[in-house]
C-alpha positions as CSV (number, residue, x, y, z in Angstrom):
1,M,0.0,0.0,0.0
2,F,1.2,3.5,-0.9
3,Q,0.1,6.8,0.5
4,K,-2.2,8.6,-1.8
5,A,0.4,11.2,-2.6
6,H,2.5,8.5,-4.3
7,W,-0.2,7.0,-6.5
8,Y,0.0,7.1,-10.3
9,K,3.8,7.5,-10.4
10,G,4.6,4.0,-11.7
11,Y,5.9,2.6,-8.4
12,T,3.3,-0.2,-8.2
13,T,4.0,-1.3,-11.8
14,E,7.7,-1.3,-11.2
15,A,7.3,-3.3,-8.0
16,A,5.0,-5.8,-9.7
17,L,7.4,-6.3,-12.6
18,A,10.3,-6.8,-10.1
19,C,8.3,-9.4,-8.1
20,K,7.4,-11.3,-11.3
21,E,11.0,-11.4,-12.4
22,Y,12.2,-12.5,-9.0
23,A,9.6,-15.3,-8.9
24,F,10.7,-16.5,-12.4
25,S,14.5,-16.0,-12.2
26,V,15.3,-16.7,-8.6
27,L,12.4,-18.9,-7.3
28,H,12.0,-20.6,-10.7
29,A,8.2,-20.4,-10.4
30,G,6.3,-21.5,-13.4
31,C,3.4,-19.2,-12.8
32,V,2.7,-16.0,-10.8
33,Y,-0.7,-15.0,-9.5
34,S,-2.2,-11.7,-8.4
35,I,-5.5,-11.3,-6.6
36,V,-7.3,-8.0,-7.3
37,R,-10.6,-6.6,-6.1
38,D,-13.0,-6.1,-9.0
39,T,-13.4,-2.4,-8.2
40,N,-9.7,-1.7,-8.1
41,T,-9.2,-0.6,-11.7
42,A,-5.7,0.8,-11.0
43,A,-4.5,-2.6,-9.7
44,Q,-6.1,-4.3,-12.7
45,R,-4.2,-2.1,-15.0
46,V,-0.9,-3.0,-13.2
47,A,-1.7,-6.7,-13.6
48,L,-2.4,-6.2,-17.3
49,Q,0.8,-4.2,-17.8
50,N,2.6,-7.1,-16.1
51,G,1.5,-9.5,-18.8
52,M,-1.2,-11.0,-16.6
53,R,-4.7,-12.2,-17.7
54,V,-7.8,-12.9,-15.6
55,V,-8.1,-16.7,-15.1
56,D,-10.8,-16.8,-12.4
57,R,-13.1,-14.7,-10.2
58,D,-14.5,-15.3,-6.7
59,T,-16.6,-13.6,-4.1
60,K,-15.5,-13.6,-0.5
61,N,-17.2,-12.2,2.6
62,F,-14.7,-9.7,4.2
63,R,-15.8,-8.2,7.5
64,G,-19.5,-8.7,6.6
65,V,-19.3,-7.4,3.1
66,E,-19.4,-9.5,0.0
67,M,-16.5,-8.6,-2.3
68,T,-15.6,-9.9,-5.7
69,F,-11.9,-10.6,-6.5
70,L,-10.2,-11.3,-9.8
71,L,-7.4,-13.9,-10.1
72,Y,-4.8,-12.8,-12.6
73,S,-2.0,-15.1,-13.8
74,V,1.1,-15.1,-16.0
75,E,3.3,-18.0,-16.9
76,R,7.0,-18.0,-17.4
77,D,8.1,-17.9,-21.0
C-alpha cells in the first residue's frame, strides 16, 4: 500500500514487474498470480501491464461485506 500522494507514479507497476522477475528467475516459479478486487481498476491495469490475464473470479465475505476478486496469472516464457 502506498500513501495517496505517491499514487500514479509507476511505483506499483515497477514493483509488480520486479516481483514477477524475481519469482521466475530466482524462485524458478512456473506461474505468478495476483488477486485484485474487481473495483480496483488501477491494480487491474498494473496486472495487465505485467502481462497477466484474468483466469478466475471469486466472491468472499470480508468483514461482513461480499467482495468480488479477480485472479490474474502469468506463466514463465
